[in-house]
C-alpha positions as CSV (number, residue, x, y, z in Angstrom):
1,M,19.9,-6.9,-17.9
2,E,20.5,-3.2,-18.2
3,L,18.9,-0.3,-16.6
4,T,17.1,1.6,-19.5
5,T,18.2,5.0,-20.0
6,Q,15.1,6.5,-20.9
7,K,13.2,8.3,-18.1
8,P,10.0,7.2,-16.5
9,K,6.9,9.5,-16.8
10,L,5.1,8.0,-14.1
11,I,7.0,6.8,-10.2
12,L,4.6,5.3,-8.6
13,T,6.0,4.3,-4.9
14,D,4.4,2.1,-2.0
15,L,5.4,4.1,1.6
16,D,5.6,2.1,4.6
17,G,8.7,-0.4,3.9
18,T,9.6,1.2,0.7
19,L,9.7,5.6,0.2
20,L,9.5,5.8,4.1
21,R,12.2,4.8,6.8
22,D,11.1,1.7,9.5
23,D,10.0,4.7,11.9
24,K,7.6,6.4,9.3
25,T,9.8,9.0,8.2
26,L,10.8,10.7,4.6
27,S,14.0,10.8,4.1
28,P,15.8,14.0,3.0
29,A,17.6,12.0,0.1
30,N,14.2,10.4,-0.8
31,R,12.2,13.6,-0.4
32,A,15.3,15.4,-3.0
33,A,14.9,12.5,-5.4
34,L,11.2,13.1,-5.8
35,E,11.5,16.2,-5.8
36,R,14.5,16.6,-9.1
37,A,11.9,13.7,-10.7
38,A,9.3,16.2,-10.6
39,G,11.0,18.8,-11.7
40,Q,12.1,16.9,-14.9
41,G,8.6,16.4,-15.8
42,A,7.6,13.1,-13.9
43,Q,4.3,12.6,-12.3
44,V,5.0,11.5,-8.9
45,V,2.3,9.4,-7.2
46,L,2.2,8.0,-3.9
47,S,0.5,4.2,-4.0
48,T,-0.4,3.3,-0.5
49,G,-2.5,1.0,1.7
50,R,-3.7,4.1,3.5
51,S,-6.4,6.2,2.7
52,Y,-5.8,10.1,1.8
53,K,-6.8,11.4,5.3
54,S,-4.2,9.1,7.2
55,L,-0.8,10.4,5.4
56,S,1.2,12.6,7.5
57,Q,1.0,16.1,7.0
58,E,4.5,16.1,5.5
59,L,3.8,13.8,2.7
60,R,0.1,15.9,2.0
61,D,2.3,19.4,1.8
62,L,4.6,17.9,-0.7
63,P,3.9,20.3,-3.8
64,F,4.6,18.3,-6.5
65,L,1.8,15.6,-5.7
66,R,-1.2,15.4,-7.4
67,Y,-2.7,11.9,-7.9
68,F,-3.1,9.2,-5.4
69,I,-3.7,5.5,-5.3
70,L,-4.9,4.9,-1.8
71,V,-6.1,2.0,0.2
72,N,-4.3,-0.9,-1.6
73,G,-6.1,0.5,-5.5
74,A,-9.6,0.6,-4.1
75,K,-9.5,4.7,-4.8
76,V,-7.5,6.8,-7.1
77,Y,-7.7,10.4,-6.3
78,D,-6.9,13.6,-8.3
79,L,-6.3,16.0,-5.7
80,Q,-6.0,19.1,-7.6
81,T,-9.4,18.7,-8.7
82,D,-10.7,16.7,-5.8
83,T,-12.2,14.1,-7.8
84,V,-12.0,10.0,-7.5
85,L,-10.6,8.9,-10.5
86,Y,-11.5,5.0,-10.0
87,R,-13.3,3.3,-7.6
88,A,-13.4,-0.4,-6.2
89,E,-15.1,-1.3,-3.0
90,V,-16.1,-4.6,-0.3
91,P,-19.8,-3.9,-0.5
92,M,-21.3,-3.6,3.3
93,D,-23.3,-7.1,2.9
94,V,-20.0,-8.9,2.5
95,A,-18.2,-6.2,5.0
96,Q,-20.7,-7.3,7.5
97,G,-20.1,-10.8,6.6
98,L,-16.4,-10.7,7.6
99,F,-17.3,-9.0,10.7
100,Q,-18.8,-11.6,12.0
101,M,-16.3,-14.5,10.3
102,F,-13.8,-12.5,12.6
103,E,-15.5,-12.5,15.6
104,P,-14.5,-15.8,17.0
105,L,-10.9,-15.7,15.7
106,D,-8.0,-14.5,18.0
107,A,-7.0,-11.4,15.6
108,C,-8.7,-7.7,15.5
109,I,-10.5,-6.1,12.6
110,D,-11.0,-2.7,11.0
111,C,-12.2,-0.8,8.1
112,Y,-11.4,2.4,6.2
113,Q,-15.0,4.1,5.2
114,N,-15.2,7.2,3.8
115,D,-11.1,7.3,3.7
116,T,-11.6,6.9,7.2
117,G,-10.0,4.3,9.9
118,L,-12.6,2.5,11.9
119,M,-11.8,-0.4,14.1
120,D,-14.1,-1.3,17.5
121,R,-13.1,-0.3,20.6
122,K,-12.6,-3.3,21.9
123,Y,-9.8,-3.8,19.7
124,Y,-8.2,-0.7,19.9
125,D,-7.8,-0.7,23.5
126,H,-5.9,-4.0,23.0
127,L,-3.6,-3.5,19.9
128,E,-0.6,-4.4,21.7
129,R,-2.1,-8.6,22.1
130,Y,-2.0,-8.5,18.1
131,I,0.8,-6.0,16.8
132,D,4.5,-6.1,17.7
133,D,5.9,-4.1,15.7
134,P,6.3,-0.5,17.7
135,H,6.2,1.7,14.5
136,A,3.2,-0.7,13.0
137,L,1.5,-0.1,16.5
138,K,1.5,3.5,16.6
139,M,0.7,3.8,12.7
140,T,-2.5,2.1,13.6
141,Q,-3.3,4.0,16.9
142,D,-3.3,7.1,14.9
143,C,-4.6,6.0,12.0
144,R,-8.0,4.6,13.7
145,T,-11.2,6.3,15.1
146,P,-12.2,3.9,18.3
147,L,-16.2,3.0,18.1
148,D,-18.2,2.0,20.9
149,H,-20.8,0.2,18.6
150,F,-18.4,-0.5,15.5
151,R,-20.9,-2.8,13.1
152,E,-23.9,-0.7,13.4
153,A,-21.7,2.6,12.6
154,V,-20.3,1.2,10.0
155,R,-23.7,0.0,8.4
156,A,-24.6,3.8,8.7
157,G,-21.7,5.0,6.8
158,G,-23.1,4.1,3.5
159,E,-23.3,0.8,1.4
160,S,-19.7,-0.4,1.1
161,V,-16.1,-0.2,2.5
162,Q,-12.7,0.6,0.8
163,K,-10.6,-1.9,2.5
164,L,-10.8,-4.6,5.8
165,Q,-7.7,-5.0,7.8
166,A,-6.9,-7.4,10.4
167,F,-4.1,-8.6,12.6
168,F,-3.7,-11.7,14.5
169,H,-2.4,-13.0,18.1
170,T,-0.8,-15.7,16.6
171,P,0.0,-17.7,13.3
172,E,-2.7,-20.2,13.4
173,A,-4.9,-17.4,13.7
174,R,-4.0,-16.2,10.8
175,T,-4.0,-19.7,9.4
176,E,-7.6,-20.5,10.2
177,A,-9.2,-17.0,8.8
178,L,-7.1,-17.4,5.4
179,R,-8.8,-21.0,5.3
180,Q,-12.1,-19.5,6.2
181,L,-11.8,-16.1,3.8
182,G,-10.7,-19.0,1.3
183,E,-13.9,-20.9,1.6
184,A,-16.6,-18.4,1.8
185,Y,-14.8,-15.0,-0.1
186,P,-12.8,-16.4,-2.8
187,Q,-13.3,-13.5,-4.8
188,L,-12.1,-10.7,-2.8
189,I,-8.3,-9.9,-2.8
190,L,-6.1,-10.7,0.2
191,S,-2.8,-9.1,0.9
192,S,-0.3,-7.9,3.5
193,S,1.9,-4.9,3.9
194,L,2.9,-4.9,7.5
195,P,4.2,-7.2,10.1
196,G,1.5,-10.1,10.8
197,N,-1.9,-8.2,8.9
198,L,-4.0,-9.5,6.3
199,E,-5.6,-6.4,4.3
200,I,-8.8,-7.2,2.6
201,N,-10.1,-5.4,-0.6
202,A,-12.5,-5.8,-3.3
203,P,-12.0,-7.8,-6.9
204,G,-10.3,-4.6,-9.0
205,A,-9.1,-2.8,-6.0
206,T,-5.6,-3.4,-6.6
207,K,-2.4,-1.0,-7.2
208,G,-2.1,-2.8,-10.5
209,D,-5.6,-2.1,-11.4
210,A,-5.5,1.5,-10.0
211,L,-2.1,2.4,-12.2
212,L,-4.3,1.2,-15.2
213,A,-7.0,3.3,-14.6
214,L,-4.6,6.0,-13.5
215,C,-2.7,5.8,-17.0
216,R,-5.9,5.5,-19.1
217,A,-6.9,8.7,-17.7
218,L,-3.5,10.4,-18.2
219,G,-3.2,8.7,-21.5
220,L,0.6,7.4,-20.9
221,A,1.3,3.5,-21.6
222,P,2.1,1.5,-18.4
223,A,5.7,0.8,-20.0
224,C,6.6,4.1,-18.8
225,A,5.7,3.9,-15.6
226,V,8.5,2.6,-12.8
227,A,6.9,1.3,-9.6
228,F,8.9,0.6,-5.9
229,G,7.0,-1.9,-3.1
230,D,7.8,-4.4,-0.8
231,G,5.2,-6.0,0.6
232,T,2.6,-8.6,-1.2
233,N,-0.1,-5.8,-1.9
234,D,2.3,-4.1,-4.1
235,M,2.8,-7.4,-6.4
236,T,0.1,-6.3,-9.1
237,M,1.6,-2.8,-9.4
238,I,5.2,-4.5,-9.7
239,R,3.7,-6.9,-12.8
240,M,1.9,-3.9,-14.0
241,A,4.4,-1.4,-14.6
242,G,7.3,-0.7,-17.3
243,I,10.0,-1.3,-14.6
244,G,9.1,-2.9,-11.4
245,V,11.9,-2.7,-7.8
246,A,11.7,-4.8,-5.0
247,M,13.4,-3.3,-2.1
248,G,16.2,-5.4,-0.4
249,N,13.9,-5.2,2.3
250,A,10.7,-6.7,0.3
251,V,9.0,-10.0,0.1
252,E,10.6,-13.0,-1.4
253,A,7.4,-13.4,-3.4
254,L,7.8,-9.8,-4.8
255,K,11.6,-10.2,-5.7
256,T,10.9,-13.0,-7.9
257,E,8.2,-10.4,-9.8
258,A,10.0,-7.4,-10.0
259,D,12.3,-6.7,-13.1
260,Y,14.9,-5.1,-10.3
261,V,15.6,-5.7,-6.8
262,T,17.7,-3.3,-4.6
263,V,20.4,-4.5,-2.4
264,T,22.7,-3.5,0.3
265,N,25.9,-2.8,-1.8
266,D,27.3,-2.0,-5.6
267,E,27.2,-6.0,-6.4
268,V,25.2,-7.5,-9.8
269,L,22.3,-10.0,-7.7
270,A,21.8,-12.9,-10.7
271,V,18.0,-12.3,-10.5
272,A,18.4,-9.0,-11.4
273,D,20.3,-5.8,-12.3
274,L,21.2,-3.7,-8.7
275,V,19.7,-0.5,-8.6
276,A,19.4,0.2,-4.9
277,P,19.3,-0.6,-1.1
278,S,16.9,-1.2,1.0
279,N,13.8,1.5,2.3
280,Q,16.6,2.6,5.4
281,E,19.1,3.1,2.8
282,D,17.2,5.1,0.9
283,G,16.7,2.9,-1.8
284,V,13.8,5.1,-4.0
285,A,16.8,7.7,-4.4
286,Q,19.1,5.8,-5.1
287,V,17.5,4.3,-7.8
288,L,16.1,7.3,-9.4
289,S,19.5,8.7,-9.2
290,R,20.2,6.4,-12.5
291,W,17.7,8.8,-14.1
292,F,17.1,12.0,-12.7
């Protein structure tokens, strides 16, 4: 399979484990590649499980960004006009039921509501019990507001939440949560983007759905898009885009779905043409260098 020579009009990239390095920084090479592509007419879109408020100031200040796919596709945001192009949220009664379901499990659970990450203080103060990876731990701490009356505050915050997220102390607790979720809430979208986490979204809140909504708004076909990802929350986006690229560090399930898999040398893989290395080695930049 040869990488098409036609330049993509739409570039969608996940952040953690994809565009960003493991320490959550944007490398000069990846930034320059996005700037170069935008300068040649491509629309660059950050497609992330985070909310807009939880993006670093460096990312928010990138001058070429206008559209954002946020909270795993629960929101498509136009920064220039400050409008929401697409929304799919978890109803409040379902969210409260999930908080109740997780209470006896050895797990912490939080949510995004109105673009703000919220967490019960009893979990926030002991996050190191649930999150081993130091970068994921710091990011979660930085992106969550601890609350003493969590469930009451969330209920007062509106009629829905954008996403729920859980971390688990043991694999057995995660397995039990998945079992209970499958029985009680089979309609919900489950995915993962960080080590050991579980992300819970409403039906329609996927990066693939958001990609289609953005393409409708821009009058573009999904076939003209290239998408980069590494986690299961990137799966639908990888499927929907004209070219789906799984990073070399991606989970195996995503590599199976991708058109291309990035690797760490200049040889061709049997499953897909080589395009670039992992997130630690500026994989996004090396892929984009084929076109821009």
